[in-house]
Every structure is written in C-alpha cells, then in structure tokens.
C-alpha positions as CSV (number, residue, x, y, z in Angstrom):
1,X,78.6,90.4,104.3
2,X,78.6,87.0,102.3
3,X,81.6,85.2,101.8
4,X,82.7,86.6,98.1
5,X,82.6,90.1,99.7
6,X,84.7,88.8,102.6
7,X,87.1,87.2,100.4
8,X,87.7,90.1,97.9
9,X,87.7,93.1,100.7
10,X,90.4,91.2,103.3
11,X,93.8,93.0,102.7
12,X,96.7,92.9,105.0
13,X,96.1,95.8,107.4
14,X,99.4,97.5,108.0
15,X,97.5,100.5,110.6
16,X,95.0,99.5,113.5
17,X,93.5,102.3,116.2
18,X,95.6,101.0,119.3
19,X,92.3,103.0,121.0
20,X,90.0,100.5,119.7
21,X,90.0,97.6,121.9
22,X,88.7,93.9,121.0
23,X,87.2,91.3,123.8
24,X,88.0,88.0,124.9
25,X,84.7,87.0,124.0
26,X,84.9,88.2,120.1
27,X,88.7,86.9,119.9
28,X,87.3,83.1,121.2
29,X,83.7,83.5,118.8
30,X,86.5,84.2,115.8
31,X,88.6,81.3,116.5
32,X,85.6,78.9,117.1
33,X,84.1,79.8,113.7
34,X,87.4,79.3,112.2
35,X,87.9,75.9,113.8
36,X,85.3,74.9,111.6
37,X,88.0,74.8,108.9
38,X,88.7,71.5,107.1
39,X,91.6,69.6,108.2
40,X,92.9,65.8,106.9
41,X,91.0,62.9,109.1
42,X,89.4,66.2,111.6
43,X,92.8,66.4,113.3
44,X,92.9,70.4,113.6
45,X,96.5,70.8,113.6
46,X,96.4,74.2,115.0
47,X,97.1,76.0,118.1
48,X,96.7,79.4,118.8
49,X,98.0,81.9,121.7
50,X,96.5,85.0,122.0
51,X,98.7,88.1,123.1
52,X,97.1,91.4,124.6
53,X,98.9,94.1,127.0
54,X,101.5,93.7,128.9
55,X,102.1,90.0,127.5
56,X,102.2,91.6,123.7
57,X,104.3,94.6,124.7
58,X,107.1,91.9,125.9
59,X,106.8,90.6,122.5
60,X,107.3,94.0,121.0
61,X,110.0,94.5,123.0
62,X,112.0,91.4,122.7
63,X,111.7,91.0,119.3
64,X,112.3,95.4,118.2
65,X,115.3,94.9,120.2
66,X,116.9,92.4,118.4
67,X,115.9,93.8,114.9
68,X,117.3,97.1,115.6
69,X,120.5,95.4,116.8
70,X,120.7,93.6,113.4
71,X,120.0,90.3,114.4
72,X,118.2,89.0,112.0
73,X,117.1,85.7,113.6
74,X,116.5,82.2,111.5
75,X,113.3,80.7,111.2
76,X,112.2,76.9,111.6
77,X,111.2,76.5,108.4
78,X,111.6,78.4,104.9
79,X,108.7,80.4,104.1
80,X,110.0,81.5,100.3
81,X,111.8,79.7,97.8
82,X,115.4,78.9,98.4
83,X,116.2,80.2,94.8
84,X,113.8,82.8,93.4
85,X,112.9,82.9,89.8
86,X,110.2,84.3,87.4
87,X,107.4,85.2,87.9
88,X,107.3,85.1,91.4
89,X,110.4,87.5,92.1
90,X,108.9,89.9,89.7
91,X,105.5,89.9,92.1
92,X,107.3,90.3,95.1
93,X,109.2,93.1,93.9
94,X,106.2,94.7,92.6
95,X,104.3,94.1,96.0
96,X,107.3,95.8,98.2
97,X,107.6,98.9,95.7
98,X,104.4,99.2,95.1
99,X,104.0,99.6,99.3
100,X,107.3,101.6,99.9
101,X,106.4,104.0,96.9
102,X,102.8,104.8,98.3
103,X,104.3,105.4,101.5
104,X,107.2,107.7,99.7
105,X,110.2,105.2,101.2
106,X,113.0,104.8,99.1
107,X,114.4,101.4,99.3
108,X,118.0,102.3,99.6
109,X,116.8,104.9,102.3
110,X,118.2,101.9,105.3
111,X,116.8,103.7,108.2
112,X,113.4,104.7,106.7
113,X,112.9,101.4,105.7
114,X,114.2,99.9,109.4
115,X,112.2,102.7,110.7
116,X,108.8,101.0,109.0
117,X,109.6,97.5,109.1
118,X,109.9,97.4,113.0
119,X,106.2,98.4,112.9
120,X,105.4,94.8,112.3
121,X,106.8,93.8,115.9
122,X,104.5,96.5,117.0
123,X,101.5,94.7,115.7
124,X,100.8,97.9,113.6
125,X,99.3,99.2,116.7
126,X,96.6,96.5,116.8
127,X,95.4,95.5,120.7
128,X,95.3,92.2,119.8
129,X,98.5,89.5,118.5
130,X,97.6,85.8,117.6
131,X,100.5,83.2,117.4
132,X,99.5,79.9,115.8
133,X,101.7,76.8,116.5
134,X,101.8,73.7,114.9
135,X,103.2,70.2,116.8
136,X,106.8,69.5,114.8
137,X,105.8,66.0,114.3
138,X,103.0,67.1,111.8
139,X,103.5,66.7,108.1
140,X,102.8,69.0,105.1
141,X,99.2,67.8,104.7
142,X,98.7,69.4,108.2
143,X,100.2,72.8,107.0
144,X,97.8,73.1,104.2
145,X,95.2,72.4,106.3
146,X,97.0,75.1,108.4
147,X,96.8,77.5,105.3
148,X,92.6,76.9,105.6
149,X,92.5,77.4,109.1
150,X,94.3,81.1,109.1
151,X,92.1,82.2,106.2
152,X,89.3,81.1,108.2
153,X,90.5,83.2,111.0
154,X,90.8,85.9,108.7
155,X,87.7,86.3,107.3
156,X,85.6,85.2,110.4
157,X,87.5,88.4,111.9
158,X,85.8,90.2,108.8
159,X,82.5,89.0,109.8
160,X,82.9,90.5,113.5
161,X,83.8,94.0,111.9
162,X,87.6,93.4,112.5
163,X,90.5,93.1,110.4
164,X,93.9,91.4,110.0
165,X,97.4,90.9,109.0
166,X,99.4,87.9,109.0
167,X,102.6,88.1,109.9
168,X,105.8,86.0,109.0
169,X,107.9,88.8,110.5
170,X,107.8,87.2,113.7
171,X,109.6,83.7,112.9
172,X,113.0,84.6,112.6
173,X,112.7,85.4,116.2
174,X,110.8,82.2,117.3
175,X,113.0,81.8,120.0
176,X,112.2,84.8,121.7
177,X,108.4,84.9,121.1
178,X,107.5,80.7,121.9
179,X,108.8,81.2,125.6
180,X,107.1,84.5,126.4
181,X,104.1,82.7,124.9
182,X,104.8,79.4,127.4
183,X,104.7,77.4,124.2
184,X,105.8,73.5,124.7
185,X,108.9,72.5,122.4
186,X,107.4,70.1,120.9
187,X,105.4,72.9,118.9
188,X,107.0,75.3,116.7
189,X,105.9,78.6,115.2
190,X,104.2,78.9,112.0
191,X,103.1,82.9,111.8
192,X,101.6,85.7,113.8
193,X,98.9,88.0,113.0
194,X,97.7,91.2,114.4
195,X,94.0,91.8,115.0
196,X,91.8,94.6,115.9
197,X,89.8,97.9,114.0
198,X,91.3,99.7,111.2
199,X,92.6,103.0,111.2
200,X,90.8,104.6,108.4
201,X,92.6,107.5,107.5
202,X,96.1,105.4,107.8
203,X,97.6,105.8,103.8
204,X,99.4,102.2,104.3
205,X,95.7,100.8,104.5
206,X,94.9,102.3,100.9
207,X,97.5,99.7,99.4
208,X,96.4,97.1,97.6
209,X,98.0,94.1,95.5
210,X,97.0,93.1,92.2
211,X,95.7,89.5,91.7
212,X,95.7,87.3,88.4
213,X,92.4,86.6,86.9
214,X,91.4,82.9,87.0
215,X,92.4,82.1,83.6
216,X,96.0,83.2,83.9
217,X,96.7,80.5,86.5
218,X,93.7,77.7,85.4
219,X,93.9,74.8,83.2
220,X,90.7,73.0,82.0
221,X,91.2,69.0,81.3
222,X,87.9,67.3,79.7
223,X,89.3,64.6,77.4
C-alpha cells in the first residue's frame, strides 16, 4: 500500500486473532523502519519493550486484577485535559457512545462496561504487546518526537500486513507494568500497544471514528 492508503486505512483494532503469531523478526523489522521517524537533533528518545507469551500474560494478570478490584491507578502524566470543554468533550463522547452503541453496551450497565474494558489488559487477543518508555529528563519536544515514532510504528505494521491499537489504558498501572518489563527507574511509561492480525469477523473492528476535513482546522495566511 502507499502512504495515503496506510494512513487513511489505519484504525484502532480491538479484536485480534490470537492463533496467528507474529515473529520476532517481523517486529524487529517494523521497529527498525519506525526508527526512521524524525526527532530533534536526532536524539531518538524512544525505548521499546516487546512482550509475548508468559511475559504478556503476567502484565495481563497484574493489570486485570487491579482493575477488577476497583483500583483505578494513577498515570504519571496527564493524557487528557484536566478541564474538559467543547469541542473536545463532544468528540470524546461521540467516540465512546459510538463504540459502545455498536457493541450493544449500555454505558449505564457497569458490569457490561467493565467486561469490555478489561479486554484492554488482554491486549484484545493480540499475540504481541509493545510498551513505549521515555527517559524522565526529556522535555516536551521529545514527546512530540515520540508521537511521530508511534505513528510510524503503526504505519509500518500495516505495511507488514498487521494492525495495532495504541493504549493509554496501561498507564495508570505503570507501577505494575514497569517492573515486569525490567524497565529502569529513570524511564516512564508512555503507552502500550497491541500488535497482530485483526480478527476479520469481529464486529468491533468495523468501528470507524469520524475525522474533520482539513478546512475545519486549517488557516492559510498569505499576507
């Protein structure tokens, strides 16, 4: 596929085929390509941990146990605004209601919502989990670089015939995840990501979010 196809076809996949494995060589190739992402002064501020099999299961068990126990955890950084306002809260609600509506889940049904949300920590059935960390002394510019790297990972995965789902859901449980990764104290968790072959017949994989036209967020200045 070309770059436009890779970008426009990318979506968050929330149901993977657990029986279709992804080799370490393929993961390495994806990350090598993604490593060409730009970064200020070429400092390349990313660290990646790849988990499979038992290592992945340990993370699933640790995060699931905390979530089901009602432990909401606490991320080390604020992913979302502390004070929501329009138009952002509206877009967030539209996405949430759209996803749960497709799945027939009433957001007032706490048990059903919990049952779905826990699939985050099961990597949606994907055989490979990726965790991305950054050194604590990096500044905002490196976080901007990191976003370009993450997008490159997702697009490179598509080129390899795979799909992904980037997940901030692991961040509140960083204090469980990081020790299981063997990550040093000087690093902090940016996000997780599921990687694998999409489960074709899964209803949830048919969910697509809307995007604004360029005219809605672009201002041309010529004088």
